[in-house]
Structure formats: structure tokens, C-alpha cells
N, C-alpha and C positions, 0 to 999 in steps of 0.2 A: 700270294701265289700268282705266278704268271700263267696267262693264258696259253697252253702249250699248242693247242691246235691253230691259235692266231698266229702265234711265232712261227709255226711250219708254213702256215699259208703265206706269210711275209717273205720268207726266206725262199720258197719255190717260187713267187712272184718276181722276186728279184733275178733269180735264175732264168726266167721267162724273158724279162727285159733285156738281159744279156744275150741271150740266145737269139732275140729279135735282130741283133745287130753282128751276130757272129759271122766273119767271112766264110765259115765252113759250110753254112746255110745259103751262101750266094749273096751276102750282103756286104755294103762297103762301109767301113768304119774310119773315121778319122784318127790318125795316129800321131804321136810325137815323142820326143824324149824329155823326160823332167831333168834328167842327168844324163851325160854320156853312158850309152848302154843301158839305160833304165827307161824302158817304153811304157808308155801310158796310152790309153785310148779314150774316146768320148764314152764308151759304154762304160768305162770304170767309173766316170764321173756320174753318169746317170743312174746307176746301180747304187752309188755311195749316197747320193742325193735322196733316193726312195728309201734306203734303208734307214737314213738318219730320220727322216720325217716319221716313218712307220714305226719304227723301233722306239723312237721318242714319245710317240703317242701310248705304245703298248706300255712302257715302264718309264713314265716321266722322271723318276727320282734317279735313274741311272746315268752315269757319266758316258763318255764317248770318246774311243780311240780308234782311228781309221788311217789306213795307208794313203786315202786320198783326201783327208781333211787335217788343217792345221792343227796341232796338239793344243789344247786347252788345258793349263796345268790345274784348273778347278777339278779335273777329274780325280786328282790324288785325294781330295777330301771325300770321295764318294765310296759308301760301301759297296755299291753295285755299279758295274761299268760294263758296256759293251765294247768287245773287240772285234773289228771287221775289216776283211780284206774284199772289197767290192768284186774283183775278179783276180784271184791267186792263179799263177800261170798265165799272164798276159800275153808272153811271148807266143805261148800255143794258141791262144785265143786269136792273136792278130794273124798267125799264120794258117788258121783254119782248121787247126787240129783240137782234138777233144780233151786233151790233158789240163783243163782249166776247171776251175769252181769258185762258187761264191761261198765264202767262209764267214760265220757268225758264231760267237761265242759270249755268254752272260758269265761275267766273274763276279764272285763275292768274296771279299777280304782275301784277295790274291789267289783264288783257287777257281777253277772254272765249274760251274753248275751245269750249263748245257752247251752243247757244242753241236752246230749243223754246217753241213756241207751240201750245196745243190750243185750238181754236176750234169745239167740237162743234156748236153752233147752227148753224154754217155749214158743218159737215162738213169741216172742214179741220184737217190737221196740218202743222205747219212745223218744219223743222229747219235748222240751219247748224252747220257744224263748220269749226273754223278750219283754214284751208288745203286745205279739201277740197271746199267748195262748199255750196250749200244747195238745199232742195227744199220743194215742198208738194204733200202727198199723194204723194209718190213722184217727182213732175215736176221735173226741174231748172229753177232760176230763173235769170233774166239780166235786168238792167235794161235800160231803153231806150238807145238811142244819140243821144238828143236833143243837140243843140249850140246851139239857138236858145231863149233864155230866154222870150221872148215866146210865149204860148199854152201854156207848161207846164202839164201837169195837176196838180192840187193837190187833195188831200182837204180840202174846205171846206164850209162851209154859207153863207158870205158872204166877201166880200173888201173890205179897205179901197180906197179910191179909187185910191191909187197903184200898187195890185196889180191892177186890172182888166184888164190885159193877160195875165192868166193865165186858165187854163180849170179850173173848178170840177168835180170828181168827188166821187162818193159818199164820206162822211165818216163810219166807225165811231167811237164814243166812245173806243174803245181807241187809244191812240197807238201801241200795239205792231202793231195790225193796220195803221194807216195807214202805218206804216214798212215793213211787210210788203208793202203795195201797190207801193211803189217797186221792191222786190225782184221783184216779179211782173210789171213792167212795165205795172200798172194805174194808175200815177201816176209823174210825173217827179221830183216835189219835195214833201218833207215839211218845214215850217218851223215851229218855235214860239219865241217869244221870252218866256219866263218861266222861272223857276226849276223843275227838274225833278229826280226823283229816279232814281238808278241802277237800281232795281228795275223802273221803267218802260220803260226803254230798253236794257237790256244784250242780252236776247235778240234783239230785232228788229233792233238795230243790226249785230249779228253776221250774222244771216240775210241784211239788205241788203249787208252789205260783201262776204259771200262770194258774192253775186249781182253784183258789180261796182260797187256804188254807193259814191258819195264820202259819208264820215262825218264830222262835226265838230260842235262846240257853235255857238251863234250868231255867234261872232266867227271861226270857220274854224279852231279848235284842236282838236287831237286830244282824244278822251274817254278817261278813265281810270276804273277802278273800284276799289272797297273802299277810298276815302277816308275821312278822319275825318269830315268833312262830306259825306255821300253825294249831293251835288247838283252839277248843271251848270246854267249858265244857257243856255237854248235848245238847240234840235236842229235839225241840218240834214242831212238825208238826201236824195241826190239822184242823178239821172244824172250821170256824172264830167264831161260836156261842159258842165253849166250850173252846177257848184257855185261857182266864182269869182264868177259873175254874181250868185247867190244871196246869197253874203257881201256882196259890194258893194251889193246892193239893200237888205239890212237892217242894214248896219252903223251907220248913225245911229240908227235906232230901237233897236236892241241896247244902243248906248252909253247912251242915256238911261233904258232901262228896267232895266238891271242896276245902276243906282246905289244 
């Protein structure tokens, strides 16, 4: 059994480490690009180092896969693995905006057991526990009961012409926070049509699932974790009553873009 209170303390402390470097609180942080258009900052690495050390002490048998650590194929032989994005939403972090979070998930046999998000700039702590539910700041979460696809709330800055029957709501840069919005009934649908990494989605997908959301890739297929290639094409998280309609709406675009 994992020490849940210790895990929560570790993730919250990781959030505090990030907050102590956040430009939105008046701090200056060193930034650069890993690849063109892919920013990273010193806080990403500091949080990654802290989590790797502390989560390793908490559960020494678990493997490790993080956005900011070179992948070690030894993780594939592990029954348990930590999936970590030290700062999901780095662009918002660097710009001093609040749409970022520390994301941590514990995976067992390709399924998430625990998912946590620490979003200290928003004063939010999120947790989902497989089979038990999910909470934000101690308040139980439940997705919307929407059954009509038209006017579904989507975190977005703009919508393509074919999706203008949907309703835009606030869009944090962190995909994990956008997924969590569905869990909290602040959005009805999160949909992406690109290759994404397991560390981006594992914690928030569990939080949403435990709040009653339907979860799949862009083609409506289940998500699995700790794969040799730790990616999936697209992410659909929605109120269960509109998930089939979302898959149908995106099917043609997903088939073209995934080639």
C-alpha cells in the first residue's frame, strides 16, 4: 500500500517549488527551447529532480517516465510506474499565467491507480483514485449530464468552422487542467487531434474518469500506459452522453491527421 498522505505532500511541495519560480509571482526564471516551439524552463528541471528523488523513495520498485528525463527502457519491465509532467502548461508558466500544473500519476499494469494535479497559482489540488472517485480541494467531482452535442462547452481560443456549434470556455495551456475542467463540470468536452505523450494525460484522465467522464483516444479506443512508444493519437474526454457524437464528428479529421 502506498502512503497516500505522503504522496499528496510530495506533489504539493513540487507545486510550491514551481510557484517559487513562477514569473506571475514576480520571479525570473531561465527559459530555452528543447526544440523549436517547445519551451522549457529551469523550474521544469527543478521539479522533475525533486519528484524523481521523492517518489523514488516513496515507492522504490516503481519505474519512471517523465517529460524532462531521458527515457529508460527498463520501465517496460516494471509493474508500477510513475508518469510525470513536472510543469504541464509551460507556456502559461513562463508567461506568468495560471494555466499550469504539476501532474503525477501512478500506473499499474498499464492502468492509472492514482492521479494528482497541483495547480498552486490557481490554489487547486486535484486527485483521482481508481474505483474511489476524484476531488478538487476536497470537493467531490462529477461530470455534466449533457446529451446534446450542439453547444457543448469546449476549452478553446477559437473553433474551426465545422465546430462552431460548440461553446468556447476558458482554455488553460495545460491539457491536464483542460481535462480536469470536464471532471469539474466546467466543460463538456476536451478533444485533441495530435500525437500526445502519456505524461500529459494520465493523471487528469483518471481524475475525469473517476468523475464519470468517457475517455478515449481520437478514434474512440481505450488509453493504455507504459507503452514502448509512450504516445497516443488524440484525446477525447467528455460527458458520457456526447462521447459517441464527438468520435463521429472527429473521425474523418483524425484519420487524415494520424497518417
